[in-house]
Structures are given as C-alpha cells and as structure tokens.
C-alpha positions, -999 to 999 in steps of 0.1 A, spaced: 2 1 0 27 23 6 34 28 -30 -1 34 -43 -10 69 -26 23 84 -43 14 64 -75 -24 75 -75 -11 112 -67 12 119 -95 -11 99 -120 -39 123 -113 -17 153 -118 -9 138 -153 -44 132 -162 -57 169 -153 -61 192 -178 -27 214 -181 -38 254 -178 -43 272 -209 -21 300 -221 -46 323 -204 -45 303 -171 -5 303 -176 -5 340 -179 -27 347 -150 -4 328 -124 29 333 -143 58 349 -126 87 350 -146 95 357 -183 126 338 -198 131 366 -221 138 391 -192 146 369 -162 157 391 -134 177 387 -101 142 386 -82 128 363 -102 158 340 -98 155 343 -61 118 334 -60 120 309 -82 147 289 -67 128 292 -35 99 278 -49 116 249 -64 133 239 -30 99 237 -15 88 211 -39 113 188 -21 107 191 14 93 153 18 116 125 22 88 102 15 83 113 -18 99 91 -49 123 112 -67 101 108 -98 72 126 -80 97 153 -69 111 155 -106 75 157 -119 68 188 -96 98 205 -108 92 202 -144 54 211 -140 63 242 -119 90 255 -145 62 245 -173 34 263 -157 52 295 -144 70 309 -174 51 332 -197 59 363 -215 51 393 -194 34 412 -222 16 388 -243 10 361 -216 20 335 -243 34 302 -225 72 301 -226 79 266 -225 67 239 -252 86 210 -232 102 204 -200 122 172 -191 141 163 -161 169 133 -164 189 116 -140 218 90 -146 217 57 -132 235 24 -135 218 -2 -159 217 -27 -133 196 -3 -111 171 2 -138 135 -18 -136 130 -45 -163 112 -22 -188 138 6 -187 168 -19 -193 147 -35 -220 143 1 -235 181 8 -229 193 -23 -243 170 -21 -276 189 13 -282 220 -6 -285 212 -38 -299 247 -46 -310 263 -42 -277 253 -61 -244 250 -35 -217 270 -43 -186 254 -34 -150 277 -6 -146 270 13 -176 253 49 -168 220 55 -185 207 89 -188 171 82 -176 142 105 -178 123 111 -145 96 136 -156 83 152 -189 56 179 -192 47 194 -226 23 204 -250 15 172 -268 -2 145 -247 24 119 -253 48 145 -237 32 146 -203 47 108 -189 82 93 -190 67 62 -203 54 77 -235 88 86 -249 97 69 -280 135 77 -277 147 91 -243 135 70 -215 168 58 -209 200 65 -229 231 45 -224 261 64 -220 286 38 -236 315 61 -246 326 97 -257 327 82 -292 292 68 -287 280 103 -276 290 119 -307 259 100 -321 237 119 -297 249 157 -303 223 174 -277 236 150 -248 274 153 -258 267 190 -257 249 189 -225 278 170 -204 303 193 -220 287 225 -211 280 213 -178 317 207 -173 315 169 -174 331 140 -189 317 105 -193 346 94 -172 332 117 -143 300 97 -141 319 63 -133 322 53 -96 347 75 -80 359 82 -44 339 106 -23 366 134 -23 365 131 -62 323 133 -63 327 164 -37 352 184 -62 329 177 -92 297 188 -74 315 222 -64 324 228 -102 298 213 -120 267 236 -121 267 252 -152 242 254 -182 238 243 -215 224 270 -238 215 269 -275 203 304 -282 191 298 -316 176 264 -321 164 264 -357 191 251 -377 213 242 -350 231 207 -354 231 202 -316 191 200 -319 177 169 -337 144 165 -352 143 199 -367 113 194 -391 92 169 -368 100 189 -335 118 222 -335 99 238 -368 64 228 -362 66 236 -326 84 266 -330 114 260 -307 133 294 -304 159 283 -275 167 252 -256 181 257 -221 197 229 -201 209 230 -164 222 205 -136 252 192 -120 261 161 -96 242 148 -69 263 133 -40 259 100 -49 280 109 -82 251 106 -107 242 135 -127 207 153 -127 196 178 -158 167 198 -167 162 208 -205 136 235 -214 127 237 -250 112 273 -252 89 290 -278 106 326 -266 143 334 -273 163 330 -242 191 355 -238 227 345 -224 219 368 -190 190 348 -184 209 314 -191 236 323 -168 211 328 -137 200 292 -140 233 278 -126 216 290 -93 186 272 -102 205 241 -107 218 243 -72 180 247 -61 167 218 -82 194 199 -66 184 207 -31 148 196 -40 160 164 -52 183 157 -22 154 146 2 147 116 -21 183 110 -28 183 78 -4 148 66 -9 128 55 -39 136 67 -72 105 55 -95 67 54 -84 66 17 -92 
C-alpha cells in the first residue's frame, strides 16, 4: 500500500488538463526573455519547497519540478506560455533500472550487451504541449539512454553538448572516491544553452519537432548529486532565451539539486 498513494497522486496530476495559455498568464511569475535577479531568487525558493518530503519518490519530486517550470514561465506582455516541453533526467546504473527501462536501453544498442555498471541517462519526468509528452513512459527515444563511450556520445549531439557545457566528461560519471565526487559537485553547476534552436546541429528532429512547435531556444542546467549521478533539466522554449537569463540558471540548478536531495536515499521511481 505504501507505493499506491504517491502513484495515484502523480497519475492524477498527469491526467488533469494542463492550464491554457490564458490560465498560465494569470499565474505566471517569470519571463525567460527578461528573467531578473528577483525572479531567480523567487523561483529558486519555490523549487526548493517542492522537495521537502523524504517520503516522496524522486520521480514524484521531478514531476513537481518540471510542472512548476512549465506552468510558471510566460511572456509578461503577451501572456504566451514560454515552454513547449520540459524534462528532467538523472543517470542510473543499468543494473539499477527496472526491467522495462533495461529493455528500453538495451533496444537502443542492440549490437552491444550493456554491462551492469553502464550509466544510463534516464528520464524521471516530462511535461509539454503534446499529450504524449506528459509521461516519461510515453517517450519513444529518451526513456533511458546508455552512455557507452565518448565516441558513442557523438551520435547524440545534444547530450554530448549538454555534458560538455555542464563541465563534465563521461568518465566523471563513473564510480569515484567521495572526495572526487565532492570536487565535481562544486564545479559542475553550469548551463547548456542553444540561443537559436532553428537549424542548430545540436538539436535533432528539426522538421519533426523544432520547426512545427516553434522552438526558439533550448536551455539545460544541472550538476552532480552526492551519489555521483548527474541530474539535468532541459527546457525547450518558444521564446528566445538570452545569455543573461541562461547564466542565472546556474543558481536554479543548485535549487533543483536541493529539491531532489530529500529523495536521494529513498525510492527513485513510483513503481
């Protein structure tokens, strides 16, 4: 019974209709095109509050985080929603994933048998404009991405650039001594920023995703958790995100980390 209540709560949120652009504009506090220092402080405070319960599975906290960002960013003047899609990922050992995610990850690399210690960039939460963007289980390509090697990452340009701009190498995600992890934690809060998504070689699916959904910019931010695993939030925005806004999300990344921390030693997934 202990697992059922969180599951019902998160599934209820997923099935509720998301706010319309008019609803979002009424409650919006932040404009990605003009994100201020006061916005950064207020947004960070609200994100920290989402993770106060250690009884929450990390997936549940992640769902609250992406929904908060999705629902609270809108242009101040027009009220137009600022985000098209928001996702949160975390790395896990292949052996620590459930059967469904291990099968998904293995299917992405049919020619290589995945070892138990291979890290997989695993989607914890997703929210967006399309119905199938509102559950991690509905993702066709990104539920669990094996991080096999630096060479293999070249085939996934967005993930490769994400790690690079966060100041991390694939080797940094391997099991390490606590003092090494502590050092990486201190220097890894950075941002991944693509100010112009259209025709960017870093952002895939241009004709299927970027163009039809009017993606203007992409912003990612994250860092390392004390267990040595990476977390990262990726925002696909329909508004242009200037560098000044992107820089402020270094601090937002730290607040997201603090929200995830209470669930670090508990359950990761709802099921």
